[in-house]
Backbone as ProteinMPNN parsed JSONL, in Angstrom:
{"seq_chain_A": "MEYGDEQQAAEALAAVRAHQERARRAARLPWWVYLGMFVLIAAVTAANDFVDLTGAKAISAVVLVLLVVVFAVTFGSGSAPLGKVRGVQPRQSFVPRVFGVVAVLGCLGGWLIFHYGNGFTQDVAASTGLRDYPGTVAGVLYGAAFTALFALSQLLLSRSQRQRTR", "coords_chain_A": {"N_chain_A": [[-1.976, -111.967, 127.409], [-2.173, -110.954, 125.091], [-4.596, -112.958, 123.896], [-6.686, -111.72, 125.649], [-6.902, -109.084, 124.3], [-7.84, -110.035, 122.112], [-10.242, -111.368, 122.384], [-11.993, -109.33, 123.472], [-11.981, -107.725, 121.344], [-13.334, -109.289, 119.33], [-15.841, -109.356, 120.664], [-16.616, -107.074, 120.514], [-16.806, -106.426, 117.895], [-18.78, -108.207, 117.363], [-20.946, -107.187, 118.807], [-21.271, -104.421, 117.544], [-22.118, -105.729, 115.062], [-24.291, -106.672, 115.874], [-25.901, -104.621, 116.38], [-25.949, -103.172, 114.057], [-27.517, -105.046, 112.62], [-29.904, -104.857, 114.115], [-30.305, -101.866, 113.629], [-31.037, -102.068, 110.6], [-33.194, -103.699, 110.802], [-35.044, -101.996, 111.878], [-34.827, -99.966, 110.035], [-36.418, -100.968, 108.069], [-39.329, -100.624, 105.851], [-42.63, -101.083, 107.271], [-44.924, -103.473, 106.932], [-47.484, -102.798, 106.253], [-47.339, -100.144, 104.582], [-46.637, -101.421, 101.871], [-49.117, -102.697, 101.582], [-50.967, -100.582, 101.648], [-49.693, -99.137, 99.68], [-50.604, -100.851, 97.438], [-53.393, -101.014, 97.214], [-54.002, -98.167, 97.234], [-53.19, -97.945, 94.284], [-54.765, -99.992, 93.164], [-57.177, -98.696, 93.898], [-57.225, -96.586, 92.891], [-57.302, -97.129, 89.921], [-59.241, -98.894, 89.642], [-61.476, -97.236, 90.33], [-62.179, -96.074, 87.509], [-63.825, -97.86, 86.92], [-66.196, -97.1, 88.329], [-66.627, -94.21, 87.988], [-66.309, -91.509, 85.657], [-64.176, -91.12, 84.542], [-61.13, -90.619, 82.475], [-58.13, -92.574, 82.136], [-55.966, -91.013, 82.011], [-56.69, -88.426, 82.986], [-57.404, -89.506, 85.656], [-54.787, -90.584, 86.696], [-53.144, -88.502, 86.512], [-54.302, -86.967, 88.772], [-54.113, -88.406, 90.837], [-51.185, -88.27, 91.045], [-50.615, -85.78, 91.343], [-51.954, -85.294, 93.894], [-50.527, -87.041, 95.328], [-47.938, -85.873, 95.051], [-48.316, -83.21, 96.218], [-49.057, -84.019, 98.911], [-46.36, -85.297, 99.742], [-44.766, -83.103, 99.467], [-45.901, -81.075, 101.332], [-45.869, -82.554, 103.657], [-42.876, -83.154, 103.757], [-41.823, -80.421, 103.928], [-43.182, -79.596, 106.021], [-42.2, -80.983, 107.995], [-39.632, -81.318, 107.649], [-38.086, -83.568, 106.682], [-38.243, -86.806, 104.925], [-41.225, -88.498, 103.906], [-41.03, -91.294, 103.994], [-38.77, -91.913, 105.588], [-40.208, -90.82, 107.984], [-41.88, -92.967, 108.52], [-40.274, -95.125, 108.472], [-39.258, -94.531, 110.844], [-36.687, -93.667, 111.27], [-33.74, -92.283, 109.998], [-32.209, -93.044, 107.019], [-29.189, -93.173, 105.522], [-29.043, -92.002, 102.439], [-28.053, -93.301, 99.576], [-26.896, -93.742, 96.267], [-27.193, -96.679, 94.389], [-25.937, -97.99, 91.636], [-26.26, -100.285, 90.389], [-28.653, -101.656, 91.77], [-30.196, -99.519, 90.736], [-30.331, -99.726, 88.039], [-31.141, -102.299, 87.713], [-33.849, -102.155, 88.514], [-34.938, -100.018, 86.764], [-34.496, -101.18, 84.509], [-36.44, -103.171, 84.748], [-38.795, -101.884, 85.291], [-38.997, -100.413, 82.623], [-39.28, -102.486, 80.889], [-41.924, -103.276, 82.272], [-43.663, -101.185, 81.32], [-43.237, -101.113, 78.854], [-44.773, -103.476, 78.173], [-47.057, -103.064, 79.253], [-47.827, -101.02, 78.02], [-48.195, -102.127, 75.198], [-49.63, -104.372, 75.893], [-51.543, -104.126, 77.759], [-54.428, -103.084, 77.617], [-55.964, -105.008, 76.357], [-54.996, -107.542, 77.602], [-55.718, -106.915, 80.011], [-58.226, -106.856, 79.643], [-59.103, -109.264, 78.84], [-58.128, -110.845, 81.106], [-60.197, -110.091, 82.96], [-62.554, -110.837, 81.686], [-62.14, -113.878, 81.977], [-62.081, -114.344, 84.68], [-64.702, -113.594, 84.992], [-65.422, -110.865, 85.492], [-66.039, -109.357, 83.644], [-67.776, -106.738, 83.273], [-65.904, -105.001, 84.927], [-63.053, -104.087, 83.988], [-61.393, -101.979, 84.52], [-61.132, -102.358, 87.323], [-59.861, -104.91, 87.533], [-57.431, -104.452, 86.364], [-56.22, -102.45, 87.94], [-55.663, -104.204, 90.314], [-53.868, -105.613, 89.027], [-52.046, -104.01, 88.221], [-51.594, -102.845, 90.744], [-50.273, -104.841, 91.979], [-48.117, -105.384, 90.388], [-46.651, -102.954, 90.794], [-46.417, -102.587, 93.346], [-44.555, -104.788, 93.882], [-42.322, -104.358, 92.391], [-41.464, -101.939, 93.774], [-40.903, -103.123, 96.306], [-39.193, -105.059, 95.389], [-37.167, -103.369, 94.784], [-36.531, -102.123, 97.388], [-35.576, -104.353, 98.651], [-33.088, -105.21, 97.017], [-31.557, -102.683, 97.629], [-31.513, -102.911, 100.524], [-29.974, -105.609, 100.375], [-27.701, -104.602, 99.043], [-26.303, -102.865, 100.657], [-25.962, -104.332, 103.244], [-23.974, -106.062, 101.814], [-21.972, -104.045, 101.39], [-21.344, -102.987, 104.122], [-20.185, -105.352, 105.03]], "CA_chain_A": [[-2.669, -110.821, 127.228], [-2.751, -110.801, 123.496], [-5.667, -113.461, 124.313], [-7.671, -110.953, 126.282], [-7.502, -108.316, 123.37], [-8.247, -110.275, 120.937], [-11.422, -111.552, 122.776], [-12.594, -108.187, 123.542], [-12.015, -107.36, 119.953], [-14.319, -110.323, 118.872], [-16.987, -109.343, 121.193], [-17.007, -105.43, 120.236], [-17.316, -106.702, 116.704], [-20.025, -108.946, 117.409], [-21.673, -106.279, 119.387], [-21.374, -103.621, 116.514], [-22.811, -106.234, 113.947], [-25.804, -107.16, 116.308], [-26.552, -103.131, 116.434], [-26.166, -103.077, 112.729], [-28.749, -105.753, 112.268], [-31.036, -103.87, 114.673], [-30.54, -100.744, 112.799], [-31.415, -102.591, 109.542], [-34.755, -104.298, 110.999], [-35.743, -100.673, 112.27], [-35.323, -99.208, 108.81], [-37.37, -101.622, 106.966], [-40.715, -100.161, 105.846], [-43.608, -101.97, 107.858], [-45.87, -104.264, 105.805], [-48.885, -101.789, 105.84], [-46.904, -99.322, 103.769], [-46.984, -102.207, 100.83], [-50.676, -102.856, 101.653], [-51.539, -99.027, 101.527], [-49.343, -98.853, 97.888], [-51.332, -101.608, 96.394], [-54.711, -100.485, 97.816], [-54.114, -96.898, 96.384], [-53.187, -98.064, 92.972], [-55.751, -100.481, 92.624], [-58.403, -98.278, 94.104], [-57.586, -95.136, 91.841], [-57.436, -97.564, 88.831], [-60.645, -99.358, 89.74], [-62.279, -95.793, 90.062], [-62.589, -96.009, 86.506], [-65.11, -98.673, 86.449], [-67.346, -96.419, 88.819], [-66.379, -92.922, 87.859], [-66.243, -91.439, 84.486], [-62.675, -90.499, 84.288], [-60.368, -91.0, 81.693], [-56.901, -92.843, 82.493], [-55.075, -89.912, 82.112], [-57.123, -87.463, 84.385], [-57.076, -89.965, 87.166], [-53.253, -90.933, 87.11], [-52.562, -87.134, 86.76], [-55.081, -86.443, 89.469], [-53.266, -88.946, 91.874], [-49.452, -87.894, 91.055], [-50.695, -84.101, 91.91], [-52.25, -85.226, 95.077], [-49.268, -87.616, 95.907], [-46.75, -84.751, 95.176], [-48.762, -81.922, 97.418], [-48.823, -84.515, 100.247], [-45.139, -85.683, 99.965], [-43.917, -81.58, 99.563], [-46.338, -80.842, 102.476], [-44.588, -83.494, 104.949], [-41.351, -82.888, 103.706], [-41.596, -79.176, 104.074], [-43.523, -79.521, 107.457], [-41.369, -81.914, 109.048], [-37.976, -81.247, 107.437], [-37.588, -85.12, 106.792], [-38.87, -87.394, 103.995], [-42.466, -89.392, 104.523], [-40.785, -92.757, 104.177], [-38.078, -91.799, 106.675], [-40.841, -90.976, 109.049], [-42.5, -94.134, 108.222], [-39.494, -96.166, 109.112], [-38.752, -94.193, 112.296], [-35.269, -93.512, 111.16], [-33.568, -91.751, 108.516], [-31.096, -93.869, 106.873], [-28.394, -92.409, 104.478], [-29.469, -91.943, 101.279], [-27.203, -93.5, 98.902], [-27.325, -94.393, 95.06], [-26.382, -97.798, 94.031], [-26.128, -97.827, 90.224], [-26.862, -101.857, 90.026], [-29.885, -101.527, 91.645], [-31.093, -98.436, 89.972], [-30.171, -100.225, 86.642], [-32.322, -103.26, 87.996], [-35.219, -101.559, 88.614], [-35.026, -98.951, 85.545], [-34.845, -102.344, 83.211], [-37.591, -104.019, 84.946], [-39.761, -100.745, 85.113], [-39.199, -100.07, 81.384], [-40.123, -103.545, 80.54], [-43.181, -103.476, 82.597], [-44.216, -100.283, 80.852], [-43.575, -101.387, 77.323], [-45.479, -104.74, 78.171], [-48.447, -102.322, 79.524], [-48.3, -100.2, 76.634], [-48.533, -102.949, 74.054], [-50.55, -105.591, 75.945], [-51.984, -103.489, 78.882], [-55.794, -103.112, 77.604], [-56.058, -106.365, 75.947], [-54.545, -108.543, 78.323], [-56.548, -107.196, 81.394], [-59.871, -107.399, 79.514], [-59.09, -110.832, 79.006], [-58.132, -111.622, 82.32], [-61.325, -109.659, 83.566], [-63.284, -111.839, 80.874], [-61.908, -115.076, 82.097], [-62.328, -114.213, 85.945], [-65.963, -113.066, 85.326], [-65.483, -109.654, 85.749], [-66.075, -108.602, 82.333], [-68.078, -105.41, 83.287], [-64.88, -104.422, 85.553], [-61.935, -104.226, 83.516], [-60.669, -100.868, 85.312], [-60.634, -102.868, 88.834], [-58.788, -106.257, 87.258], [-56.111, -103.713, 85.73], [-55.91, -101.907, 89.378], [-55.351, -105.379, 91.047], [-52.896, -106.486, 88.372], [-51.027, -102.851, 88.191], [-51.028, -102.358, 91.891], [-49.075, -105.892, 92.294], [-46.919, -105.038, 89.695], [-45.946, -101.565, 91.021], [-45.936, -102.902, 94.69], [-43.369, -105.924, 93.578], [-41.177, -103.562, 91.827], [-41.035, -101.17, 94.939], [-40.406, -103.985, 97.041], [-37.838, -105.522, 94.982], [-35.944, -102.204, 95.074], [-36.141, -101.969, 98.836], [-34.956, -105.576, 99.103], [-31.753, -104.913, 96.492], [-30.754, -101.7, 98.348], [-30.936, -103.699, 101.828], [-28.955, -106.319, 100.331], [-26.334, -103.969, 98.785], [-25.782, -102.113, 102.013], [-25.472, -105.259, 103.847], [-22.89, -106.467, 101.658], [-21.312, -102.903, 101.719], [-21.057, -103.235, 105.487], [-19.434, -106.42, 105.718]], "C_chain_A": [[-3.261, -110.412, 125.897], [-4.325, -111.5, 123.324], [-6.951, -112.39, 124.609], [-8.025, -109.749, 125.121], [-8.274, -109.006, 122.373], [-10.048, -111.176, 121.361], [-12.205, -110.495, 122.909], [-12.949, -107.335, 122.221], [-13.095, -108.153, 119.48], [-15.631, -110.043, 119.396], [-17.444, -107.697, 120.971], [-17.417, -105.796, 118.642], [-18.628, -107.428, 116.462], [-21.277, -107.813, 117.686], [-22.28, -105.219, 118.247], [-22.423, -104.667, 115.092], [-24.118, -106.458, 114.361], [-26.427, -105.564, 116.051], [-26.663, -103.011, 114.968], [-27.548, -103.551, 112.136], [-30.093, -105.24, 112.72], [-31.695, -102.761, 113.8], [-31.42, -101.159, 111.275], [-32.918, -102.89, 109.638], [-35.493, -102.949, 111.236], [-35.88, -99.903, 111.007], [-35.998, -99.618, 108.081], [-38.596, -100.919, 107.107], [-41.651, -101.343, 106.433], [-44.414, -102.285, 106.793], [-47.039, -103.562, 105.444], [-48.521, -100.684, 104.92], [-47.112, -100.078, 102.285], [-48.197, -102.475, 100.754], [-51.441, -101.504, 101.115], [-51.215, -98.822, 99.689], [-50.232, -99.71, 96.977], [-53.033, -101.174, 96.496], [-54.955, -99.058, 96.961], [-53.877, -97.27, 95.075], [-54.511, -98.912, 92.592], [-57.036, -99.775, 92.538], [-58.536, -96.996, 92.91], [-57.734, -95.988, 90.353], [-58.748, -98.273, 88.711], [-61.869, -98.105, 89.933], [-62.771, -95.704, 88.594], [-63.554, -96.571, 86.027], [-66.469, -97.918, 87.022], [-67.564, -94.725, 88.462], [-66.015, -92.69, 86.437], [-64.995, -90.468, 84.334], [-61.686, -91.248, 83.376], [-58.976, -91.528, 82.164], [-55.964, -91.664, 82.949], [-55.379, -88.651, 83.058], [-56.904, -88.312, 85.66], [-55.514, -90.258, 87.552], [-52.61, -89.313, 87.093], [-53.206, -86.59, 88.101], [-54.186, -86.996, 90.931], [-52.088, -88.797, 92.027], [-49.747, -86.579, 91.557], [-51.06, -84.247, 93.307], [-51.148, -85.799, 95.982], [-48.164, -86.632, 96.27], [-47.044, -83.683, 96.125], [-48.418, -82.448, 98.793], [-47.181, -84.766, 100.424], [-44.46, -83.828, 100.185], [-44.655, -80.959, 101.246], [-45.589, -81.539, 103.706], [-43.536, -83.317, 105.059], [-41.182, -81.312, 104.216], [-41.97, -78.963, 105.594], [-42.564, -79.747, 108.529], [-39.883, -81.574, 108.842], [-37.524, -82.767, 107.109], [-38.936, -85.862, 105.479], [-39.938, -88.208, 104.539], [-41.658, -90.528, 104.747], [-39.73, -92.73, 105.249], [-38.805, -91.421, 107.967], [-41.494, -92.309, 109.245], [-41.784, -95.105, 108.994], [-39.036, -95.646, 110.598], [-37.328, -93.556, 112.158], [-34.787, -92.967, 110.009], [-32.015, -92.349, 108.277], [-30.326, -92.85, 105.744], [-28.828, -92.601, 103.249], [-28.088, -92.446, 100.287], [-27.681, -93.938, 97.199], [-26.372, -95.26, 94.526], [-26.865, -97.883, 92.647], [-26.915, -99.316, 89.69], [-28.13, -101.818, 90.32], [-30.983, -100.715, 90.915], [-31.293, -99.143, 88.559], [-31.184, -101.566, 86.57], [-33.645, -103.151, 87.67], [-35.75, -100.744, 87.246], [-35.381, -100.264, 84.409], [-36.28, -103.129, 83.331], [-38.962, -102.964, 84.81], [-40.213, -100.48, 83.664], [-39.794, -101.313, 80.681], [-41.507, -103.716, 80.895], [-44.046, -102.37, 81.773], [-44.383, -100.556, 79.109], [-44.637, -102.521, 77.361], [-47.254, -103.939, 78.602], [-48.768, -101.501, 78.065], [-48.653, -101.035, 75.185], [-49.671, -104.114, 74.498], [-51.634, -105.3, 76.952], [-53.924, -103.642, 78.919], [-56.285, -104.463, 77.305], [-56.04, -107.508, 76.865], [-55.623, -108.318, 79.484], [-58.116, -107.273, 80.908], [-60.022, -108.913, 79.371], [-59.222, -111.64, 80.206], [-59.413, -111.191, 83.1], [-62.471, -110.688, 82.881], [-63.549, -113.304, 81.549], [-62.312, -115.228, 83.565], [-63.876, -113.906, 86.098], [-66.343, -111.743, 85.66], [-65.493, -108.764, 84.555], [-66.445, -107.071, 82.228], [-66.735, -104.374, 84.148], [-63.656, -104.222, 85.275], [-61.042, -103.079, 84.237], [-60.082, -101.765, 86.736], [-59.899, -103.978, 88.567], [-57.387, -105.286, 87.15], [-55.58, -103.132, 87.183], [-55.142, -102.963, 90.005], [-53.933, -105.478, 90.5], [-51.487, -105.243, 88.138], [-50.531, -102.671, 89.475], [-50.137, -103.367, 92.717], [-48.018, -105.857, 91.971], [-46.003, -103.745, 90.394], [-45.364, -101.832, 92.343], [-44.618, -103.906, 94.849], [-42.254, -104.997, 93.329], [-40.683, -102.753, 92.629], [-40.415, -102.347, 95.839], [-39.183, -104.524, 96.777], [-36.689, -104.574, 95.019], [-35.587, -102.132, 96.409], [-35.176, -103.221, 99.4], [-33.347, -105.596, 98.541], [-31.173, -103.815, 97.361], [-30.656, -102.146, 99.774], [-29.891, -104.583, 101.475], [-27.482, -105.584, 100.068], [-25.787, -103.17, 99.926], [-25.513, -103.045, 102.765], [-24.224, -105.853, 103.46], [-21.438, -105.442, 101.627], [-20.484, -102.933, 103.135], [-20.365, -104.369, 105.936], [-17.935, -106.589, 105.038]], "O_chain_A": [[-4.305, -109.824, 125.615], [-5.209, -110.854, 122.76], [-7.962, -112.3, 123.913], [-9.202, -109.426, 124.957], [-9.288, -108.524, 121.869], [-10.836, -111.465, 120.461], [-13.318, -110.658, 122.408], [-13.871, -106.535, 122.066], [-14.022, -107.417, 119.141], [-16.597, -110.408, 118.726], [-18.556, -107.269, 121.281], [-18.489, -105.327, 118.26], [-19.382, -107.234, 115.509], [-22.268, -107.634, 116.978], [-23.489, -105.134, 118.031], [-23.28, -104.152, 114.374], [-25.051, -106.48, 113.557], [-27.511, -105.481, 115.472], [-27.797, -102.65, 114.655], [-28.384, -102.921, 111.489], [-31.116, -105.169, 112.039], [-32.847, -102.617, 113.39], [-32.406, -100.494, 110.956], [-33.75, -102.486, 108.825], [-36.612, -102.85, 110.732], [-36.892, -99.227, 110.82], [-36.415, -98.847, 107.217], [-39.005, -100.585, 108.218], [-41.422, -102.498, 106.073], [-44.612, -101.527, 105.843], [-47.559, -103.744, 104.343], [-49.507, -100.186, 104.377], [-47.739, -99.417, 101.458], [-48.556, -102.53, 99.578], [-52.355, -101.492, 100.29], [-51.991, -98.526, 98.781], [-50.559, -99.303, 95.862], [-53.677, -101.114, 95.448], [-55.898, -98.884, 96.189], [-54.728, -96.653, 94.435], [-55.262, -98.465, 91.726], [-57.863, -99.936, 91.641], [-59.522, -96.6, 92.288], [-58.402, -95.351, 89.539], [-59.331, -98.213, 87.628], [-63.049, -98.27, 89.624], [-63.889, -95.204, 88.474], [-64.185, -96.195, 85.039], [-67.563, -98.006, 86.463], [-68.623, -94.144, 88.698], [-65.402, -93.609, 85.893], [-64.997, -89.27, 84.048], [-61.472, -92.445, 83.565], [-58.48, -90.607, 82.811], [-55.394, -91.508, 84.029], [-54.545, -88.028, 83.714], [-56.282, -87.851, 86.617], [-55.139, -90.134, 88.717], [-51.576, -89.078, 87.718], [-52.569, -85.657, 88.591], [-53.738, -86.273, 91.821], [-51.641, -89.13, 93.124], [-48.911, -86.22, 92.386], [-50.57, -83.412, 94.067], [-50.827, -85.315, 97.068], [-47.603, -86.522, 97.361], [-46.135, -83.233, 96.823], [-47.79, -81.832, 99.654], [-46.758, -84.298, 101.481], [-43.715, -83.552, 101.125], [-43.943, -80.495, 102.136], [-44.85, -80.987, 104.521], [-42.974, -83.262, 106.153], [-40.248, -81.118, 104.995], [-41.254, -78.295, 106.339], [-42.223, -79.09, 109.512], [-39.061, -81.564, 109.759], [-36.355, -83.009, 107.407], [-40.095, -85.499, 105.278], [-39.715, -88.695, 105.647], [-41.573, -90.795, 105.946], [-39.816, -93.727, 105.965], [-38.211, -91.619, 109.027], [-41.578, -92.66, 110.422], [-42.268, -95.791, 109.894], [-38.488, -96.412, 111.39], [-36.924, -92.897, 113.116], [-35.414, -93.167, 108.969], [-31.014, -92.221, 108.981], [-30.895, -91.89, 105.223], [-29.017, -93.8, 103.045], [-27.074, -91.761, 100.417], [-28.794, -94.428, 97.004], [-25.204, -95.002, 94.235], [-28.075, -97.857, 92.423], [-27.835, -99.427, 88.879], [-28.927, -101.916, 89.387], [-32.136, -101.011, 90.602], [-32.395, -99.098, 88.013], [-31.874, -101.831, 85.586], [-34.362, -103.766, 86.88], [-36.885, -100.901, 86.798], [-36.346, -100.27, 83.644], [-37.003, -103.557, 82.431], [-40.004, -103.321, 84.262], [-41.398, -100.339, 83.362], [-40.756, -101.162, 79.928], [-42.297, -104.204, 80.087], [-45.21, -102.704, 81.555], [-45.328, -100.285, 78.369], [-45.459, -102.454, 76.447], [-48.345, -104.354, 78.209], [-49.759, -101.487, 77.335], [-49.302, -100.544, 74.262], [-50.43, -104.657, 73.695], [-52.578, -106.083, 77.058], [-54.589, -104.109, 79.843], [-57.055, -104.994, 78.106], [-56.949, -108.337, 76.904], [-56.315, -109.248, 79.9], [-59.039, -107.664, 81.623], [-60.972, -109.587, 79.768], [-59.94, -112.612, 80.443], [-59.744, -111.991, 83.975], [-63.231, -111.291, 83.64], [-64.649, -113.839, 81.687], [-62.925, -116.269, 83.803], [-64.353, -113.946, 87.232], [-67.471, -111.482, 86.078], [-65.024, -107.626, 84.52], [-65.861, -106.262, 81.506], [-66.675, -103.159, 83.958], [-62.919, -104.139, 86.258], [-59.887, -103.407, 84.509], [-58.907, -101.817, 87.1], [-59.084, -104.186, 89.465], [-56.412, -105.487, 87.875], [-54.429, -103.438, 87.495], [-53.965, -102.715, 90.268], [-52.947, -105.446, 91.236], [-50.303, -105.523, 87.949], [-49.343, -102.392, 89.642], [-49.475, -103.086, 93.717], [-47.02, -106.112, 92.646], [-44.773, -103.736, 90.425], [-44.213, -101.513, 92.64], [-43.812, -103.812, 95.775], [-41.306, -104.936, 94.112], [-39.471, -102.576, 92.515], [-39.193, -102.291, 95.971], [-38.243, -104.551, 97.571], [-35.517, -104.884, 95.232], [-34.389, -102.076, 96.689], [-34.314, -103.147, 100.276], [-32.433, -105.902, 99.306], [-30.112, -104.151, 97.886], [-29.636, -101.751, 100.339], [-28.852, -104.488, 102.128], [-26.429, -105.848, 100.649], [-24.585, -102.906, 99.886], [-24.451, -102.738, 103.305], [-23.397, -106.184, 104.311], [-20.271, -105.808, 101.769], [-19.257, -102.908, 103.23], [-19.955, -104.438, 107.095], [-17.151, -107.433, 105.473]]}, "name": "protein", "num_of_chains": 1, "seq": "MEYGDEQQAAEALAAVRAHQERARRAARLPWWVYLGMFVLIAAVTAANDFVDLTGAKAISAVVLVLLVVVFAVTFGSGSAPLGKVRGVQPRQSFVPRVFGVVAVLGCLGGWLIFHYGNGFTQDVAASTGLRDYPGTVAGVLYGAAFTALFALSQLLLSRSQRQRTR"}
């Protein structure tokens, strides 16, 4: 009799783990969210090559527009936009280690951009033959960096949740 109970328990545990894995996959952001993030950052920064906006004006305009969109979607639907994109509403949890890693990398990236940003992007633009488009090169580099930082935070959060459930 005990063997039958153990077998049922093992099957139930396997079913729960399979369900958890399906839920984790469903909660992942689709690839086009990362692509959209990259394109939005690159396009806004590249606009400085074609429209006479200073960086501060462009950044403030984008932040304002994104805040209005997020507020409108959240207020109108009652749920966060990323939750709607995922199609599920994961429990929001604060993981200090993940926050620390992302904050340190973000601060390091900000410091590097502050000290080497313009000179570095102009050097890269010159070496790639895009000397007249330093904003476009900066947009591609910053878009890649911010998208990678966001993807890293999502990866670390999912691994942290996976370790917590085991």
